[in-house]
C-alpha positions, 0 to 999 in steps of 0.5 A: 429686628434682627433674625438669627439662629440659636442652639440650645443644649438640654440634658434629660434623664429617662428610662428606656426599655429595650425590645426584649424587656418590653416584650417580657413585660407584655407576656406577663399579661397573657394567659396560656391561651393568649400566649398560644395564639401569639406564638402561633402567629409568630411561628407562621412568620418566622421560619426558625421558630418551632412550636408545639401546641398544647392539647387544649389549644383550639383547632384553627378551623374553629377560628374560621367561623368568626369570633366567639362572644367570649373572645369579643367580650374579653377583648373589650373588657379592659376598655369598658372596665379599666379598674383592675379591682372591678374586672373580676366582677366583669368576668363573672358577669361575662360568664353569666351570658347566654347564647342571646347575650343576656345576663341570666344569673341574678346580680344578688347571686353573683355578688354573693359568690364574689363576696361584694355588694350588689350595687358594685355589681350593678355599677360594673354591669352598667359599664359593660352595657356600653359594649357594641353591639348594644343590647349585650349584658341586658337582663331582659328583652325589654332592657336589651331593646331599651339599651339599643334605643338609648344609643340614638337618644333619650327614650320617650315617655310613650316608648317607655310605656310600650317597653314596660308592658311589652310582654302583654303584646305577646299574650293579648295582642295589640288591643291588650297593649293599648289597654295597658299603655293607654295609647291608641293603635295609631300611636302604638304602630310607629313605636312597634315598627321602631322596635321591630328594627332592633335586634332581640338577640345581639349575640347571634352574630358571633360564632356559636359553639360549646361554652368556653370555660376558663382554663387554668394557667397554674395548677395547685396540687398537694404534694410531698406534704405541702402545696405546690404550684406548676404550670399547666401542661394542657394549656402551655405551648412549647417553643424552641429554635430550629438550630440546624436552620438557624445555624446556617444563616449568614450574618445580615441575612433575613434568616439571621434576623429571624433567628434574632427575633426568635431568640428574643421571643424565647427569652421573653417566654422563659421569663414569663413562665419563670415569673408565673412559677415564682408567683405560684410558689408564694401563693402556695406557701402563704395561702395554704389555708385558702387552698385547703379550707376555702375563702374562710381561711384566706390570709391578708395578702397584697401584690406589693408583698408578693412583688417584694418577695419575688423581686419584681415590680408591683405592676408586673405582679398585677399583670399576672394576677389580673389575667391569670387563673389557677386550678384549685380543689374548689375549681378554677379561680382567678389569681386575684382570688388569692389576694385580700386586704386585712379586715379593717380595725381587726386584729390584723390576722384575718382578711376582709374576704375571710371575715365576710365568708365566715359571716355568711356561714354564721348567718346561713346556719343561725337558728335564732337571728344573731345581732351584729354584736353576737356575730362579732363574738362568734367571729372572735371565738373563731379567731377573727377579732373584729368589732361590731361596727366592722361586722355591720360594715361587711354585712352591709357590703355583702348585701345581708340585711340587719337582724331586725329585717332577717327576723321578719323573714 
């Protein structure tokens, strides 16, 4: 056997993004608040970068108290709920958390507000309940303790009986709990000892303070006879280069490198703000009805359509849409609320969200219970021509019972 060396040439074709392009793409997924924090850190390390914080920026002293519950949840949310389509539901559930970390709003209410089905909200909730510390996103003390117990293994039958009747303990003591569960005091004692070692308030470790509401990155206002979009000056940081200090930096020095890094960052910031304004301009024009009359006037719109119009990749538009929010006459909404597919098997002019919203309005106002066929006719009179089968589909997805069940109520 002979040993030898062999040299092989291989040619490959690939696309490699430069630092500036990667940073610009990364900036697209940042809200104005996230951008403020990033620039604050960059300015603390770069002597030639100057920063003016927006009026609504949090004071640094507040951060010293530790991370807030909302910051912790938002940091974990992309890992727990990777599908962008489910993250709007996840944010709604996060907004429903109380100081103990429990979901206080009924899932039916959250589903109705988002125009989605209760099973979908339940599925997203189950994903969020994997968050640490365990017990967050529980709907009751019993579920909170059960989530913590399940982390170490299956919950046994006896422990499950104790959990199911736990409120009895506070009302009637050990004797009442024993009577309800059929377990003796000797059997109950180790189970109760295990429960006492759990945390009934999993959110207590996080910094407490005023509830943080979602602050808008864009503002839609009706001006000069039409809807206009502008960046929110209350949340947008301002950054610039200290030209006097940067100009005195000799080539190759540490100060010169800081100047180059600051320029790259400022260009990425400018591209991000320009892209967000382009997105806002398209939304203001295509969804003027939504801004004026609400979700019932939402037009079919996809991120691919917007990407083609503003000359960006669809994934870049998705980054802005998934993270951004806007101030509208109806309040602050996620940018995803402006998007929706066409109603299936309809006339192509109405979005699925608009059809669902109109269905809710018709059913809420009915004096005599309307069948799916009657609802189809009513939608057609309102300019939304959809079949009876489509009505039945969207009614079921919205968690609205059929006519014969509504009639019994």
